[in-house]
N, CA, C and O atoms as CSV, one atom per row, in Angstrom:
chain,resi,resn,atom,element,x,y,z
A,1,UNK,N,N,31.216,28.521,44.619
A,1,UNK,CA,C,29.902,28.522,44.059
A,1,UNK,C,C,29.833,27.782,42.819
A,1,UNK,O,O,30.572,28.080,41.880
A,2,UNK,N,N,28.958,26.795,42.747
A,2,UNK,CA,C,28.726,26.062,41.477
A,2,UNK,C,C,27.635,26.677,40.627
A,2,UNK,O,O,26.636,27.182,41.140
A,3,UNK,N,N,27.830,26.628,39.365
A,3,UNK,CA,C,26.794,27.205,38.418
A,3,UNK,C,C,26.117,26.077,37.705
A,3,UNK,O,O,26.737,25.135,37.211
A,4,UNK,N,N,24.814,26.216,37.673
A,4,UNK,CA,C,24.101,25.255,36.894
A,4,UNK,C,C,24.230,25.608,35.412
A,4,UNK,O,O,24.126,26.776,35.039
A,5,UNK,N,N,24.462,24.566,34.541
A,5,UNK,CA,C,24.488,24.797,33.198
A,5,UNK,C,C,23.117,25.283,32.567
A,5,UNK,O,O,22.068,24.790,32.980
A,6,UNK,N,N,23.117,26.193,31.623
A,6,UNK,CA,C,21.888,26.696,31.070
A,6,UNK,C,C,21.274,25.602,30.185
A,6,UNK,O,O,22.010,24.922,29.471
A,7,UNK,N,N,20.027,25.425,30.210
A,7,UNK,CA,C,19.389,24.451,29.398
A,7,UNK,C,C,19.740,24.777,27.965
A,7,UNK,O,O,19.768,25.934,27.547
A,8,UNK,N,N,20.014,23.684,27.207
A,8,UNK,CA,C,20.266,23.850,25.796
A,8,UNK,C,C,19.310,23.108,24.957
A,8,UNK,O,O,19.536,21.932,24.673
A,9,UNK,N,N,18.194,23.755,24.520
A,9,UNK,CA,C,17.166,22.983,23.817
A,9,UNK,C,C,17.732,22.269,22.557
A,9,UNK,O,O,17.329,21.154,22.225
A,10,UNK,N,N,18.707,22.972,21.849
A,10,UNK,CA,C,19.282,22.318,20.644
A,10,UNK,C,C,19.881,21.035,20.976
A,10,UNK,O,O,19.681,20.067,20.242
A,11,UNK,N,N,20.650,20.941,22.095
A,11,UNK,CA,C,21.299,19.650,22.420
A,11,UNK,C,C,20.199,18.672,22.865
A,11,UNK,O,O,20.237,17.500,22.490
A,12,UNK,N,N,19.201,19.142,23.674
A,12,UNK,CA,C,18.177,18.313,24.124
A,12,UNK,C,C,17.415,17.643,22.917
A,12,UNK,O,O,17.147,16.442,22.862
A,13,UNK,N,N,17.109,18.564,21.976
A,13,UNK,CA,C,16.328,18.051,20.718
A,13,UNK,C,C,17.222,16.971,19.966
A,13,UNK,O,O,16.709,15.939,19.532
A,14,UNK,N,N,18.398,17.209,19.846
A,14,UNK,CA,C,19.403,16.200,19.170
A,14,UNK,C,C,19.396,14.914,19.914
A,14,UNK,O,O,19.305,13.832,19.333
A,15,UNK,N,N,19.494,15.040,21.220
A,15,UNK,CA,C,19.507,13.760,22.181
A,15,UNK,C,C,18.269,13.060,21.962
A,15,UNK,O,O,18.324,11.883,21.605
A,16,UNK,N,N,17.107,13.656,22.138
A,16,UNK,CA,C,15.870,13.012,22.105
A,16,UNK,C,C,15.521,12.497,20.740
A,16,UNK,O,O,14.920,11.428,20.632
A,17,UNK,N,N,15.884,13.233,19.653
A,17,UNK,CA,C,15.727,12.699,18.366
A,17,UNK,C,C,16.489,11.429,18.096
A,17,UNK,O,O,16.014,10.542,17.387
A,18,UNK,N,N,17.659,11.347,18.656
A,18,UNK,CA,C,18.493,10.112,18.428
A,18,UNK,C,C,17.825,8.998,19.186
A,18,UNK,O,O,17.814,7.863,18.708
A,19,UNK,N,N,17.240,9.281,20.404
A,19,UNK,CA,C,16.579,8.192,21.091
A,19,UNK,C,C,15.242,7.785,20.435
A,19,UNK,O,O,14.869,6.612,20.450
A,20,UNK,N,N,14.502,8.810,19.840
A,20,UNK,CA,C,13.269,8.646,19.187
A,20,UNK,C,C,13.561,7.729,17.825
A,20,UNK,O,O,12.719,6.940,17.395
A,21,UNK,N,N,14.764,7.918,17.250
A,21,UNK,CA,C,15.007,7.192,15.955
A,21,UNK,C,C,15.303,5.715,16.291
A,21,UNK,O,O,15.172,4.825,15.451
A,22,UNK,N,N,15.708,5.495,17.554
A,22,UNK,CA,C,16.036,4.091,17.947
A,22,UNK,C,C,14.713,3.420,18.538
A,22,UNK,O,O,14.454,2.241,18.296
A,23,UNK,N,N,13.961,4.155,19.255
A,23,UNK,CA,C,12.737,3.730,19.873
A,23,UNK,C,C,11.550,4.558,19.646
A,23,UNK,O,O,11.102,5.255,20.556
A,24,UNK,N,N,10.976,4.517,18.401
A,24,UNK,CA,C,9.949,5.412,17.898
A,24,UNK,C,C,8.670,5.455,18.634
A,24,UNK,O,O,7.910,6.403,18.436
A,25,UNK,N,N,8.370,4.544,19.439
A,25,UNK,CA,C,7.098,4.501,20.235
A,25,UNK,C,C,7.307,4.795,21.686
A,25,UNK,O,O,6.409,4.528,22.485
A,26,UNK,N,N,8.445,5.334,22.084
A,26,UNK,CA,C,8.734,5.758,23.479
A,26,UNK,C,C,8.006,7.038,23.776
A,26,UNK,O,O,8.468,8.141,23.486
A,27,UNK,N,N,6.824,6.844,24.380
A,27,UNK,CA,C,5.909,8.015,24.651
A,27,UNK,C,C,6.489,9.107,25.385
A,27,UNK,O,O,6.216,10.256,25.038
A,28,UNK,N,N,7.327,8.872,26.445
A,28,UNK,CA,C,7.917,9.920,27.110
A,28,UNK,C,C,8.774,10.855,26.222
A,28,UNK,O,O,8.730,12.083,26.301
A,29,UNK,N,N,9.539,10.172,25.389
A,29,UNK,CA,C,10.380,11.013,24.430
A,29,UNK,C,C,9.548,11.647,23.378
A,29,UNK,O,O,9.925,12.723,22.912
A,30,UNK,N,N,8.563,11.146,22.997
A,30,UNK,CA,C,7.628,11.747,22.010
A,30,UNK,C,C,7.043,13.111,22.722
A,30,UNK,O,O,7.033,14.186,22.123
A,31,UNK,N,N,6.616,12.970,23.906
A,31,UNK,CA,C,6.018,14.103,24.621
A,31,UNK,C,C,7.067,15.174,24.761
A,31,UNK,O,O,6.848,16.337,24.422
A,32,UNK,N,N,8.323,14.720,25.316
A,32,UNK,CA,C,9.333,15.791,25.399
A,32,UNK,C,C,9.701,16.418,24.081
A,32,UNK,O,O,9.865,17.638,24.046
A,33,UNK,N,N,9.841,15.708,23.019
A,33,UNK,CA,C,10.174,16.272,21.775
A,33,UNK,C,C,9.119,17.247,21.336
A,33,UNK,O,O,9.407,18.323,20.811
A,34,UNK,N,N,7.981,16.874,21.547
A,34,UNK,CA,C,6.793,17.806,21.232
A,34,UNK,C,C,6.807,19.152,21.926
A,34,UNK,O,O,6.518,20.186,21.324
A,35,UNK,N,N,7.140,19.119,23.179
A,35,UNK,CA,C,7.366,20.372,23.949
A,35,UNK,C,C,8.491,21.142,23.569
A,35,UNK,O,O,8.429,22.370,23.507
A,36,UNK,N,N,9.637,20.424,23.281
A,36,UNK,CA,C,10.840,21.096,22.909
A,36,UNK,C,C,10.722,21.759,21.553
A,36,UNK,O,O,11.229,22.860,21.340
A,37,UNK,N,N,10.009,21.040,20.584
A,37,UNK,CA,C,9.899,21.587,19.319
A,37,UNK,C,C,8.985,22.838,19.317
A,37,UNK,O,O,9.262,23.819,18.627
A,38,UNK,N,N,7.896,22.776,20.103
A,38,UNK,CA,C,7.023,23.932,20.175
A,38,UNK,C,C,7.768,25.134,20.817
A,38,UNK,O,O,7.743,26.260,20.320
A,39,UNK,N,N,8.432,24.819,21.954
A,39,UNK,CA,C,9.159,25.896,22.689
A,39,UNK,C,C,10.206,26.573,21.896
A,39,UNK,O,O,10.534,27.724,22.184
A,40,UNK,N,N,10.783,25.897,20.861
A,40,UNK,CA,C,11.759,26.488,19.974
A,40,UNK,C,C,11.210,26.900,18.611
A,40,UNK,O,O,11.957,27.140,17.662
A,41,UNK,N,N,9.948,26.971,18.550
A,41,UNK,CA,C,9.316,27.554,17.338
A,41,UNK,C,C,9.096,26.584,16.276
A,41,UNK,O,O,8.639,26.961,15.197
A,42,UNK,N,N,9.391,25.334,16.499
A,42,UNK,CA,C,9.227,24.324,15.464
A,42,UNK,C,C,7.832,23.735,15.599
A,42,UNK,O,O,7.680,22.576,15.986
A,43,UNK,N,N,6.810,24.528,15.282
A,43,UNK,CA,C,5.407,24.195,15.568
A,43,UNK,C,C,4.907,22.975,14.730
A,43,UNK,O,O,4.185,22.128,15.256
A,44,UNK,N,N,5.284,22.895,13.461
A,44,UNK,CA,C,4.910,21.812,12.669
A,44,UNK,C,C,5.403,20.356,13.301
A,44,UNK,O,O,4.712,19.344,13.411
A,45,UNK,N,N,6.750,20.529,13.672
A,45,UNK,CA,C,7.386,19.320,14.257
A,45,UNK,C,C,6.668,18.894,15.579
A,45,UNK,O,O,6.440,17.712,15.838
A,46,UNK,N,N,6.329,19.927,16.394
A,46,UNK,CA,C,5.592,19.726,17.649
A,46,UNK,C,C,4.312,19.090,17.401
A,46,UNK,O,O,3.913,18.175,18.121
A,47,UNK,N,N,3.599,19.568,16.336
A,47,UNK,CA,C,2.262,19.055,15.968
A,47,UNK,C,C,2.391,17.588,15.574
A,47,UNK,O,O,1.548,16.779,15.962
A,48,UNK,N,N,3.406,17.228,14.826
A,48,UNK,CA,C,3.639,15.909,14.357
A,48,UNK,C,C,3.886,14.899,15.572
A,48,UNK,O,O,3.450,13.748,15.534
A,49,UNK,N,N,4.568,15.371,16.583
A,49,UNK,CA,C,4.819,14.663,17.747
A,49,UNK,C,C,3.484,14.478,18.565
A,49,UNK,O,O,3.198,13.415,19.116
A,50,UNK,N,N,2.731,15.553,18.596
A,50,UNK,CA,C,1.515,15.456,19.379
A,50,UNK,C,C,0.545,14.569,18.794
A,50,UNK,O,O,-0.161,13.866,19.517
A,51,UNK,N,N,0.445,14.544,17.359
A,51,UNK,CA,C,-0.459,13.633,16.726
A,51,UNK,C,C,-0.045,12.238,17.031
A,51,UNK,O,O,-0.897,11.388,17.286
A,52,UNK,N,N,1.264,11.957,17.015
A,52,UNK,CA,C,1.775,10.616,17.186
A,52,UNK,C,C,1.421,10.180,18.605
A,52,UNK,O,O,0.993,9.043,18.803
A,53,UNK,N,N,1.579,11.009,19.543
A,53,UNK,CA,C,1.343,10.664,20.957
A,53,UNK,C,C,-0.166,10.324,21.142
A,53,UNK,O,O,-0.500,9.407,21.892
A,54,UNK,N,N,-1.039,11.036,20.484
A,54,UNK,CA,C,-2.489,10.850,20.556
A,54,UNK,C,C,-2.822,9.465,19.917
A,54,UNK,O,O,-3.661,8.718,20.420
A,55,UNK,N,N,-2.146,9.167,18.819
A,55,UNK,CA,C,-2.354,7.845,18.270
A,55,UNK,C,C,-1.894,6.725,19.062
A,55,UNK,O,O,-2.480,5.644,19.015
A,56,UNK,N,N,-0.768,6.944,19.864
A,56,UNK,CA,C,-0.305,5.943,20.693
A,56,UNK,C,C,-0.981,5.862,22.058
A,56,UNK,O,O,-0.900,4.822,22.713
A,57,UNK,N,N,-1.609,6.867,22.483
A,57,UNK,CA,C,-2.303,6.950,23.768
A,57,UNK,C,C,-3.632,7.767,23.619
A,57,UNK,O,O,-3.760,8.875,24.140
A,58,UNK,N,N,-4.632,7.151,22.868
A,58,UNK,CA,C,-5.813,7.802,22.634
A,58,UNK,C,C,-6.674,8.265,23.720
A,58,UNK,O,O,-7.573,9.080,23.511
A,59,UNK,N,N,-6.421,7.754,24.922
A,59,UNK,CA,C,-7.150,8.054,26.151
A,59,UNK,C,C,-6.515,9.013,27.007
A,59,UNK,O,O,-7.040,9.311,28.080
A,60,UNK,N,N,-5.379,9.547,26.613
A,60,UNK,CA,C,-4.516,10.493,27.397
A,60,UNK,C,C,-5.146,11.903,27.278
A,60,UNK,O,O,-5.076,12.480,26.193
A,61,UNK,N,N,-5.730,12.463,28.289
A,61,UNK,CA,C,-6.274,13.748,28.195
A,61,UNK,C,C,-5.234,14.808,27.911
A,61,UNK,O,O,-5.491,15.703,27.105
A,62,UNK,N,N,-4.057,14.748,28.545
A,62,UNK,CA,C,-3.108,15.739,28.396
A,62,UNK,C,C,-2.588,15.728,26.978
A,62,UNK,O,O,-2.382,16.796,26.401
A,63,UNK,N,N,-2.363,14.548,26.382
A,63,UNK,CA,C,-1.898,14.421,24.971
A,63,UNK,C,C,-2.831,15.089,24.050
A,63,UNK,O,O,-2.397,15.738,23.098
A,64,UNK,N,N,-4.085,14.965,24.282
A,64,UNK,CA,C,-5.109,15.696,23.515
A,64,UNK,C,C,-5.134,17.233,23.683
A,64,UNK,O,O,-5.408,18.000,22.761
A,65,UNK,N,N,-4.828,17.607,24.918
A,65,UNK,CA,C,-4.741,19.023,25.297
A,65,UNK,C,C,-3.500,19.706,24.534
A,65,UNK,O,O,-3.581,20.818,24.012
A,66,UNK,N,N,-2.425,18.965,24.533
A,66,UNK,CA,C,-1.101,19.414,23.859
A,66,UNK,C,C,-1.404,19.421,22.442
A,66,UNK,O,O,-1.001,20.374,21.775
A,67,UNK,N,N,-2.087,18.447,21.870
A,67,UNK,CA,C,-2.452,18.563,20.469
A,67,UNK,C,C,-3.274,19.817,20.145
A,67,UNK,O,O,-2.988,20.570,19.214
A,68,UNK,N,N,-4.344,19.998,20.998
A,68,UNK,CA,C,-5.064,21.281,20.836
A,68,UNK,C,C,-4.121,22.502,20.773
A,68,UNK,O,O,-4.223,23.382,19.918
A,69,UNK,N,N,-3.218,22.478,21.727
A,69,UNK,CA,C,-2.255,23.693,21.670
A,69,UNK,C,C,-1.543,23.801,20.375
A,69,UNK,O,O,-1.481,24.876,19.778
A,70,UNK,N,N,-1.005,22.718,19.930
A,70,UNK,CA,C,-0.191,22.728,18.705
A,70,UNK,C,C,-1.169,23.053,17.490
A,70,UNK,O,O,-0.693,23.738,16.585
A,71,UNK,N,N,-2.360,22.669,17.393
A,71,UNK,CA,C,-3.297,23.050,16.365
A,71,UNK,C,C,-3.585,24.565,16.452
A,71,UNK,O,O,-3.600,25.300,15.464
A,72,UNK,N,N,-3.805,24.954,17.679
A,72,UNK,CA,C,-4.066,26.406,17.869
A,72,UNK,C,C,-2.950,27.295,17.321
A,72,UNK,O,O,-3.117,28.301,16.631
A,73,UNK,N,N,-1.745,26.758,17.745
A,73,UNK,CA,C,-0.512,27.630,17.132
A,73,UNK,C,C,-0.397,27.479,15.720
A,73,UNK,O,O,0.181,28.354,15.075
A,74,UNK,N,N,-0.895,26.440,15.145
A,74,UNK,CA,C,-0.802,26.230,13.657
A,74,UNK,C,C,-2.072,26.991,12.983
A,74,UNK,O,O,-2.263,26.892,11.771
A,75,UNK,N,N,-2.858,27.689,13.749
A,75,UNK,CA,C,-3.975,28.414,13.303
A,75,UNK,C,C,-5.059,27.489,12.788
A,75,UNK,O,O,-5.815,27.915,11.914
A,76,UNK,N,N,-5.187,26.343,13.225
A,76,UNK,CA,C,-6.241,25.366,12.738
A,76,UNK,C,C,-7.268,25.321,13.878
A,76,UNK,O,O,-7.365,24.362,14.644
A,77,UNK,N,N,-8.037,26.436,13.937
A,77,UNK,CA,C,-8.981,26.635,15.066
A,77,UNK,C,C,-10.034,25.497,15.204
A,77,UNK,O,O,-10.191,24.949,16.295
A,78,UNK,N,N,-10.712,25.159,14.181
A,78,UNK,CA,C,-11.763,24.072,14.241
A,78,UNK,C,C,-11.144,22.761,14.786
A,78,UNK,O,O,-11.740,22.129,15.658
A,79,UNK,N,N,-9.957,22.340,14.285
A,79,UNK,CA,C,-9.293,21.115,14.751
A,79,UNK,C,C,-8.847,21.241,16.216
A,79,UNK,O,O,-8.916,20.291,16.995
A,80,UNK,N,N,-8.393,22.438,16.553
A,80,UNK,CA,C,-7.816,22.807,17.883
A,80,UNK,C,C,-8.997,22.605,18.928
A,80,UNK,O,O,-8.831,21.947,19.956
A,81,UNK,N,N,-10.183,23.206,18.602
A,81,UNK,CA,C,-11.300,23.126,19.477
A,81,UNK,C,C,-11.798,21.680,19.647
A,81,UNK,O,O,-12.193,21.253,20.732
A,82,UNK,N,N,-11.758,20.941,18.508
A,82,UNK,CA,C,-12.195,19.464,18.549
A,82,UNK,C,C,-11.221,18.692,19.512
A,82,UNK,O,O,-11.694,17.914,20.341
A,83,UNK,N,N,-9.897,18.893,19.417
A,83,UNK,CA,C,-8.956,18.213,20.334
A,83,UNK,C,C,-9.126,18.755,21.734
A,83,UNK,O,O,-8.930,18.024,22.705
A,84,UNK,N,N,-9.490,20.037,21.862
A,84,UNK,CA,C,-9.653,20.516,23.290
A,84,UNK,C,C,-10.917,19.884,23.957
A,84,UNK,O,O,-10.928,19.531,25.136
A,85,UNK,N,N,-11.939,19.773,23.143
A,85,UNK,CA,C,-13.186,19.176,23.663
A,85,UNK,C,C,-12.885,17.621,23.994
A,85,UNK,O,O,-13.422,17.029,24.930
A,86,UNK,N,N,-12.033,17.088,23.178
A,86,UNK,CA,C,-11.824,15.652,23.496
A,86,UNK,C,C,-10.955,15.520,24.796
A,86,UNK,O,O,-11.182,14.664,25.651
A,87,UNK,N,N,-9.925,16.451,24.874
A,87,UNK,CA,C,-9.249,16.484,26.106
A,87,UNK,C,C,-10.105,16.543,27.358
A,87,UNK,O,O,-9.942,15.743,28.280
A,88,UNK,N,N,-11.072,17.561,27.378
A,88,UNK,CA,C,-11.968,17.820,28.464
A,88,UNK,C,C,-12.924,16.496,28.651
A,88,UNK,O,O,-13.251,16.083,29.763
A,89,UNK,N,N,-13.297,15.937,27.517
A,89,UNK,CA,C,-14.151,14.677,27.679
A,89,UNK,C,C,-13.349,13.599,28.328
A,89,UNK,O,O,-13.921,12.759,29.022
A,90,UNK,N,N,-12.006,13.572,28.137
A,90,UNK,CA,C,-11.107,12.559,28.742
A,90,UNK,C,C,-10.793,12.845,30.127
A,90,UNK,O,O,-10.234,11.986,30.810
A,91,UNK,N,N,-11.132,14.081,30.643
A,91,UNK,CA,C,-10.899,14.471,32.038
A,91,UNK,C,C,-9.903,15.627,32.261
A,91,UNK,O,O,-9.558,15.958,33.396
A,92,UNK,N,N,-9.475,16.200,31.199
A,92,UNK,CA,C,-8.615,17.483,31.407
A,92,UNK,C,C,-9.594,18.540,31.919
A,92,UNK,O,O,-10.642,18.870,31.365
A,93,UNK,N,N,-9.062,19.047,33.129
A,93,UNK,CA,C,-9.861,20.067,33.771
A,93,UNK,C,C,-9.188,21.241,34.389
A,93,UNK,O,O,-9.733,21.913,35.265
A,94,UNK,N,N,-8.043,21.472,33.942
A,94,UNK,CA,C,-7.283,22.682,34.451
A,94,UNK,C,C,-7.719,24.005,33.887
A,94,UNK,O,O,-7.020,24.681,33.132
A,95,UNK,N,N,-8.900,24.323,34.297
A,95,UNK,CA,C,-9.536,25.630,33.761
A,95,UNK,C,C,-8.604,26.777,33.855
A,95,UNK,O,O,-8.407,27.512,32.887
A,96,UNK,N,N,-8.017,26.949,35.017
A,96,UNK,CA,C,-7.214,28.141,35.273
A,96,UNK,C,C,-5.998,28.204,34.226
A,96,UNK,O,O,-5.670,29.280,33.727
A,97,UNK,N,N,-5.371,27.047,33.928
A,97,UNK,CA,C,-4.337,27.056,32.896
A,97,UNK,C,C,-4.848,27.250,31.531
A,97,UNK,O,O,-4.200,27.915,30.723
A,98,UNK,N,N,-6.015,26.687,31.215
A,98,UNK,CA,C,-6.587,26.845,29.888
A,98,UNK,C,C,-6.845,28.402,29.536
A,98,UNK,O,O,-6.711,28.905,28.421
A,99,UNK,N,N,-7.230,29.039,30.687
A,99,UNK,CA,C,-7.557,30.439,30.547
A,99,UNK,C,C,-6.158,31.381,30.359
A,99,UNK,O,O,-6.153,32.493,29.832
A,100,UNK,N,N,-5.085,30.750,30.856
A,100,UNK,CA,C,-3.893,31.620,30.836
A,100,UNK,C,C,-2.923,30.990,29.808
A,100,UNK,O,O,-1.895,31.623,29.568
A,101,UNK,N,N,-3.116,29.926,29.236
A,101,UNK,CA,C,-2.151,29.323,28.280
A,101,UNK,C,C,-2.033,30.132,27.034
A,101,UNK,O,O,-2.989,30.284,26.274
A,102,UNK,N,N,-0.777,30.685,26.816
A,102,UNK,CA,C,-0.585,31.567,25.662
A,102,UNK,C,C,-0.744,30.685,24.304
A,102,UNK,O,O,-1.052,31.274,23.268
A,103,UNK,N,N,-0.554,29.391,24.301
A,103,UNK,CA,C,-0.824,28.609,23.115
A,103,UNK,C,C,-2.180,28.648,22.536
A,103,UNK,O,O,-2.428,28.537,21.336
A,104,UNK,N,N,-3.043,28.815,23.488
A,104,UNK,CA,C,-4.606,28.859,23.136
A,104,UNK,C,C,-5.106,30.218,22.858
A,104,UNK,O,O,-6.300,30.370,22.600
A,105,UNK,N,N,-4.261,31.257,22.891
A,105,UNK,CA,C,-4.642,32.617,22.741
A,105,UNK,C,C,-5.566,32.971,21.502
A,105,UNK,O,O,-6.433,33.838,21.613
A,106,UNK,N,N,-5.367,32.299,20.357
A,106,UNK,CA,C,-6.214,32.609,19.239
A,106,UNK,C,C,-7.486,31.761,19.234
A,106,UNK,O,O,-8.195,31.755,18.228
A,107,UNK,N,N,-7.812,31.031,20.336
A,107,UNK,CA,C,-9.096,30.426,20.526
A,107,UNK,C,C,-10.007,31.221,21.465
A,107,UNK,O,O,-11.233,31.116,21.444
A,108,UNK,N,N,-9.356,31.990,22.255
A,108,UNK,CA,C,-10.094,32.594,23.403
A,108,UNK,C,C,-11.349,33.392,23.060
A,108,UNK,O,O,-12.310,33.441,23.828
A,109,UNK,N,N,-11.307,34.019,21.874
A,109,UNK,CA,C,-12.491,34.879,21.442
A,109,UNK,C,C,-13.529,34.044,20.838
A,109,UNK,O,O,-14.628,34.546,20.602
A,110,UNK,N,N,-13.268,32.717,20.543
A,110,UNK,CA,C,-14.180,31.874,19.783
A,110,UNK,C,C,-15.384,31.509,20.676
A,110,UNK,O,O,-15.193,31.139,21.834
A,111,UNK,N,N,-16.586,31.605,20.166
A,111,UNK,CA,C,-17.768,31.172,21.028
A,111,UNK,C,C,-17.676,29.804,21.423
A,111,UNK,O,O,-18.137,29.488,22.520
A,112,UNK,N,N,-17.108,28.887,20.634
A,112,UNK,CA,C,-17.056,27.420,21.043
A,112,UNK,C,C,-16.114,27.237,22.237
A,112,UNK,O,O,-16.380,26.452,23.147
A,113,UNK,N,N,-14.927,28.037,22.203
A,113,UNK,CA,C,-14.047,28.009,23.372
A,113,UNK,C,C,-14.803,28.491,24.654
A,113,UNK,O,O,-14.776,27.867,25.714
A,114,UNK,N,N,-15.464,29.633,24.458
A,114,UNK,CA,C,-16.275,30.235,25.655
A,114,UNK,C,C,-17.255,29.306,26.124
A,114,UNK,O,O,-17.419,29.183,27.338
A,115,UNK,N,N,-17.973,28.591,25.253
A,115,UNK,CA,C,-18.909,27.571,25.678
A,115,UNK,C,C,-18.215,26.384,26.482
A,115,UNK,O,O,-18.762,25.935,27.489
A,116,UNK,N,N,-17.087,25.920,26.052
A,116,UNK,CA,C,-16.366,24.846,26.684
A,116,UNK,C,C,-15.875,25.259,28.089
A,116,UNK,O,O,-15.900,24.473,29.036
A,117,UNK,N,N,-15.452,26.462,28.176
A,117,UNK,CA,C,-14.940,27.114,29.424
A,117,UNK,C,C,-16.243,27.206,30.361
A,117,UNK,O,O,-16.170,26.886,31.547
A,118,UNK,N,N,-17.341,27.620,29.824
A,118,UNK,CA,C,-18.501,27.692,30.806
A,118,UNK,C,C,-18.966,26.411,31.285
A,118,UNK,O,O,-19.533,26.340,32.376
A,119,UNK,N,N,-18.766,25.346,30.530
A,119,UNK,CA,C,-19.030,23.987,31.036
A,119,UNK,C,C,-18.220,23.499,32.038
A,119,UNK,O,O,-18.642,22.673,32.848
A,120,UNK,N,N,-16.933,23.994,32.063
A,120,UNK,CA,C,-16.006,23.668,33.115
A,120,UNK,C,C,-16.043,24.450,34.422
A,120,UNK,O,O,-15.488,24.037,35.440
A,121,UNK,N,N,-16.721,25.600,34.352
A,121,UNK,CA,C,-16.785,26.496,35.469
A,121,UNK,C,C,-17.746,25.852,36.566
A,121,UNK,O,O,-18.792,25.309,36.210
A,122,UNK,N,N,-17.393,25.918,37.833
A,122,UNK,CA,C,-18.297,25.468,38.781
A,122,UNK,C,C,-19.539,26.203,38.786
A,122,UNK,O,O,-19.542,27.432,38.705
A,123,UNK,N,N,-20.621,25.501,38.881
A,123,UNK,CA,C,-21.976,26.193,38.941
A,123,UNK,C,C,-22.279,26.597,40.443
A,123,UNK,O,O,-22.107,25.849,41.405
A,124,UNK,N,N,-22.726,27.809,40.490
A,124,UNK,CA,C,-23.003,28.391,41.873
A,124,UNK,C,C,-24.535,28.164,42.301
A,124,UNK,O,O,-24.939,28.571,43.390
């Protein structure tokens, strides 16, 4: 029976940081680093990567959504809501995930968040 090695986020971060230092505009690496930083509690570093990704891909709805998550985790509610509105305007529409996403937890009681959600809900 073979065993799968456990994921090692520290190794992964080191690897992707090395790639990023050589190819700083490699969007896949920037996106991966943003997620790894956030997952390991390095919220400010994740936010930095998310901002960079949005600069490189201003029409990427998922990049704006991830930026909104990083801003929400940084307790920057107005900026997070602005990024979330931009993500939705660009086509981000995974309402179910937005309602469950723990990264957005501190936005969920905000009237602006509730308004955005109501705009995404199918009208009966």
